[in-house]
N, C-alpha and C positions, 0 to 999 in steps of 0.2 A: 491528566491521567497518562501514565506511561504503560504501554503494552509490549512485551516481548513475544513476538511470534516465531515459533519454531515449526516449520514444515517439514514433514517426514516424506520422502520421495520412495516410490516403489523400487525395489531392486530390479536391476535390468532393463529399466525404463528409460530411454535417453531423455535428458531435459535440457533445454537451453533457454535463454532469455536475451533479448536485444539488448545492447548496451545502453540504449536510450528507453529504459523501461519505466522511467519515473512518471511520465505523463499518463500511459495506460494503467499503471498502478493506482495513481491518484484517482482515475476515471472509475476504477473498481470501487474504491472506498466510497466515492460519491453515490455510485450505483447502490452500494449496500445501505448508505444512509437514507436514500430514496425508498428502498425496499422496505426498511424498517419504519419510516415515518414520512410520507411523502410531503405532507404539509410543512412539516418541520424543515425537511430538506430544501423545499422550494423557498421558504422565508429565508433560510441561511444564505442559499444562492442569490436571492433578489435583493435582500435588505442587510445582510450580514448578521453578526451576533449583536443584539441590542442597537442596531443601526449603525455599528462600526464595521468596516470592511477590514478584515484581516484574516489570515490563513486560520482555517478550522483546525487544521492537523498538519503535522510534519512527520517524515519518516526517515529512518537511516538508509545508508547503502545497504544492499544485500550482502549478507555474510555467507560465503560458501566458498569451496574450493572450486576453481573453474580454469578453463583454458581458453583463449580466444580463438574463436573459429567463424570465419566469414562474417565479421561484424557482430557476432553473437558471443554471449558467454556459455559455453557448453560446461554444464554443472558436472563436477567431478566427486561429489559427495551425496551421501543419502539425506542430508539435512540442510536446510537454507533457514537462516535466521534474519529477522530485522526488528528494529524497535520503532514503534509507532506513537507518536506523542499527540494527545488531544488538549488544547486549551480549555475547552468547555466540556465538562464531566458528562452533560447531558448527551453531547455528540458521541462520546464513546460509548 
């Protein structure tokens, strides 16, 4: 399952992300899985899907206008987009 997420940022509120945002973003997704179904999330983490270890999801680079500033991406647009792909539909 492929999802395109489009986040709208409030006007006038500065936003930035570290260039190494991938690990924290993946942690947020795992936390959401845990909040939705902790037993399912535990089994995925411990045993994988049907006993196979593989990535449960992947996501694209963040798409937004930004300028580099002090090791961070200072967002210059009101929207941020990314594509999130799940191999297992139940996980989505």
